[in-house]
C-alpha positions in Angstrom: 60.5 48.1 62.6 57.3 50.8 63.1 55.2 49.0 60.4 52.4 50.3 59.1 49.9 48.2 57.1 47.8 49.5 54.1 45.8 46.9 52.8 42.1 45.8 52.2 40.0 42.6 52.1 41.4 38.8 52.4 44.9 39.2 51.6 45.4 42.6 53.4 43.7 40.7 56.4 46.0 37.9 56.4 49.5 40.0 55.9 48.1 41.8 59.2 47.9 38.6 60.6 51.0 37.2 59.4 52.8 40.2 60.7 51.5 40.6 64.1 51.8 36.5 64.5 55.5 36.8 64.5 55.9 39.5 66.8 56.3 42.6 64.4 55.3 46.1 65.8 52.3 47.1 63.8 51.7 50.5 64.5 48.4 51.5 62.4 46.3 49.9 59.4 44.9 51.9 56.6 42.4 50.8 54.3 39.5 51.9 52.6 36.6 54.3 54.1 33.3 52.0 54.9 30.9 51.8 52.2 26.8 52.0 53.5 24.9 48.7 54.0 28.3 47.0 53.3 30.0 44.9 56.4 33.3 46.4 57.7 36.6 45.5 55.7 38.4 42.2 57.1 41.5 43.8 57.4 39.6 46.7 59.8 37.8 43.8 61.4 41.3 42.0 62.1 43.2 45.5 63.0 40.6 46.1 65.8 39.9 42.6 67.0 44.1 42.7 67.5 44.1 46.3 69.4 45.5 48.0 66.0 44.7 51.7 65.6 42.9 52.0 62.0 42.8 55.0 60.2 40.6 54.9 56.5 41.1 58.1 54.7 39.3 59.0 51.4 42.3 60.0 50.0 46.0 60.2 50.7 46.9 63.6 48.6 46.2 65.8 51.8 48.5 67.4 54.1 46.6 66.2 57.1 46.8 62.7 56.0 50.6 62.6 56.0 51.0 64.9 58.9 49.1 62.0 60.5 51.4 59.4 59.0 54.4 60.7 60.3 53.0 61.3 63.4 52.9 57.4 63.7 57.0 57.4 63.2 56.8 54.5 61.2 60.1 52.6 59.5 57.9 51.0 56.9 54.9 50.9 55.4 53.7 47.5 53.7 51.1 47.6 51.2 49.1 44.5 50.9 46.4 45.1 48.2 45.8 48.8 47.7 43.5 50.2 45.2 43.6 54.2 46.5 46.3 56.4 44.8 49.5 56.9 47.4 51.4 59.9 46.0 55.2 60.3 46.9 54.4 62.4 49.7 53.0 59.5 51.4 55.0 56.5 50.2 58.2 58.3 51.4 57.2 59.1 54.9 58.3 56.1 56.8 62.3 56.0 57.3 63.3 52.9 55.0 59.9 53.6 52.6 57.1 51.7 51.3 56.7 47.9 50.1 53.9 46.4 48.2 52.6 43.4 46.5 51.7 43.2 42.8 50.3 39.7 41.6 52.4 40.1 38.5 56.3 39.7 37.0 56.9 42.9 36.4 57.1 45.0 34.2 54.8 42.5 32.7 51.2 43.1 33.5 50.8 46.2 35.4 47.5 47.7 36.4 44.6 46.1 38.3 43.6 42.8 36.5 47.1 41.9 36.3 45.9 37.8 36.9 43.3 37.5 34.3 45.5 38.8 31.8 47.7 36.1 31.5 45.3 33.0 31.4 43.3 34.9 28.7 46.5 34.7 27.0 47.6 31.4 27.4 50.7 32.4 28.6 52.5 29.3 31.0 53.9 31.4 34.0 53.4 34.6 36.2 54.2 35.2 39.4 54.2 38.3 41.9 56.6 41.1 42.8 57.6 43.1 45.7 58.3 46.3 44.7 58.8 50.6 45.9 56.3 51.9 44.5 56.5 55.4 43.5 54.1 58.3 41.8 54.2 55.6 38.6 51.8 53.1 38.4 53.1 50.0 39.3 56.7 51.3 37.7 59.3 51.0 41.0 62.2 49.1 41.5 61.8 45.9 41.9 62.7 44.5 45.3 62.0 40.4 45.1 60.1 38.3 42.9 58.6 35.2 42.6 57.2 32.9 39.5 54.8 30.4 39.7 53.4 27.7 36.9 50.0 28.3 34.9 48.4 25.3 34.4 46.2 24.3 31.7 43.5 23.7 34.3 44.1 26.9 36.2 41.5 29.3 36.9 41.5 33.1 37.9 40.3 31.7 41.2 42.4 28.7 41.6 46.0 30.6 40.2 45.1 33.3 43.0 44.1 31.3 46.5 46.5 28.0 45.8 49.3 29.7 44.7 49.4 34.2 44.3 47.6 34.3 47.7 50.0 31.9 50.0 53.1 32.7 48.0 52.4 36.8 48.5 52.2 36.5 51.8 55.4 34.7 52.2 56.9 37.0 49.8 55.7 40.1 51.7 57.4 38.7 54.8 60.8 37.9 53.4 60.5 41.9 52.0 59.9 43.4 55.3 63.5 40.8 56.8 65.5 42.2 53.8 64.4 45.8 54.7 65.3 45.5 58.4 68.7 43.5 57.3 69.2 46.5 54.8 69.7 43.5 52.0 66.6 44.9 50.1 67.3 45.0 46.5 66.2 48.3 44.3 66.3 46.7 40.9 64.8 49.2 38.1 62.4 48.1 35.8 62.6 47.6 32.2 60.3 50.0 31.2 60.5 48.9 27.6 58.9 45.7 28.5 56.2 47.1 30.2 52.4 45.7 29.7 49.5 47.5 31.0 46.1 45.8 31.3 42.9 47.5 32.3 39.8 45.9 34.5 38.8 42.6 33.0 35.5 43.7 32.5 32.5 42.1 31.5 32.0 43.7 28.2 35.8 42.0 27.1 34.7 38.3 27.4 31.9 37.5 25.7 32.5 34.0 23.7 33.1 34.1 20.2 32.6 29.7 20.0 34.3 30.3 16.2 37.3 30.5 17.9 40.2 27.7 18.1 39.3 25.7 21.1 42.0 26.8 23.4 41.4 30.7 23.1 38.1 29.8 23.9 39.5 27.4 27.1 41.6 30.0 28.5 38.9 33.0 28.2 36.4 30.5 30.6 39.4 30.2 32.9 40.5 33.5 32.9 37.5 35.1 33.9 36.2 32.3 36.5 34.9 33.6 38.8 35.3 37.1 37.7 33.8 38.8 35.7 32.6 35.5 34.1 32.9 34.3 30.5 29.3 34.9 29.0 27.5 33.8 25.9 23.6 34.2 24.7 21.1 31.3 24.6 18.3 33.2 23.3 18.2 36.4 24.9 19.2 35.0 28.2 23.1 36.0 28.8 24.7 33.2 30.3 28.0 33.2 32.4 30.2 30.3 32.6 32.5 29.2 34.8 33.8 25.7 36.1 33.7 23.6 32.6 35.7 20.7 30.7 37.4 20.8 27.5 37.2 18.1 25.4 39.7 18.1 21.9 37.4 15.8 19.9 35.9 18.1 17.3 32.1 17.8 16.2 31.4 18.8 12.0 28.6 20.9 14.2 28.4 24.6 13.9 30.5 26.5 16.7 28.0 27.2 19.3 25.8 24.0 19.1 24.8 22.1 21.9 26.0 18.7 21.3 25.4 17.0 24.2 23.7 17.5 27.4 22.8 15.7 30.7 23.1 15.8 34.2 26.8 16.1 33.9 26.7 19.8 31.8 26.1 21.1 28.7 28.8 19.9 25.8 29.1 22.9 23.4 31.2 22.6 20.0 34.2 25.4 19.5 36.2 25.7 16.1 38.4 22.8 16.7 36.7 20.7 19.9 34.1 20.7 22.6 33.6 22.7 25.8 31.5 20.9 28.6 29.5 23.5 30.8 29.2 22.0 34.2 28.6 25.4 36.0 26.9 28.9 34.8 25.2 31.4 36.0 22.3 33.1 34.5 21.0 36.6 33.4 20.2 37.7 37.3 20.0 34.6 38.5 22.4 32.5 41.0 25.3 30.0 40.1 23.7 26.8 39.4 24.5 23.3 37.8 24.5 23.6 34.1 22.9 20.3 32.5 19.9 21.2 35.3 19.8 24.9 34.5 19.6 23.5 30.6 17.1 21.3 31.2 14.7 23.9 32.7 15.6 26.1 30.4 14.6 23.8 27.5 17.4 23.7 26.1 18.1 20.9 23.8 21.1 19.0 21.6 21.2 21.0 18.7 20.2 24.4 20.4 22.8 27.4 20.1 24.8 29.5 22.0 25.8 32.9 20.6 
């Protein structure tokens, strides 16, 4: 099959390389336009290294873009992390259609931050979907799905890079094989069960130390490494990353520092404690929490709010 890969960043690059390494005929790569002052997208660099033509339209809503795609005579388009909207006019050009990776068990968690929110909400499982995209947002029929466990120690980073990233590459290859064999399912999603979540942005992940320990723990994990759950010490915004959950409660005000040493800062929640190991002060870099706290003059009994 003649395959177009439309994607970006590390996942798009890895999908491209996996297809090429097993001998697939990739006739072109589509990715987002270059941005001034930033390095070229990894998928673009990988494509050029392997002599695959690269196209970077600013929009897929134009006839000239559709004509250009059609000139490649593609059989299948594989979409691996695409943020620009691709309409039906482009999706339907390949003779066997287009398939797309999404890191959730659709129809749950449609939208751009579909890995953060299941962790933040304390869900025990998530997964990925390879589906047939259409003009709706993550609404197309399902080709295949893979389920993964969300462990209590998982963060956004660990869940993605250790599970959903490698499993997603394998699932894309499986989907391509099913399309080639003519056995690719098209299972309509149950739209009545759909959920949608927008971007997990900083204004949504401020820590309320009065919340239950597990709620705070889930919020920190689900925002690590992006956008970073945050709190305040006096006038300084502090984003929190690597932590440890301590079940033992303290009879102090939530947010109060109960211990401070080189291992980190221990802060009281409503029914337990969080030991902060790594953080980023406002306008600074990520640093060891204990060393930063000592330098910042934080003492036992101080409060984060």
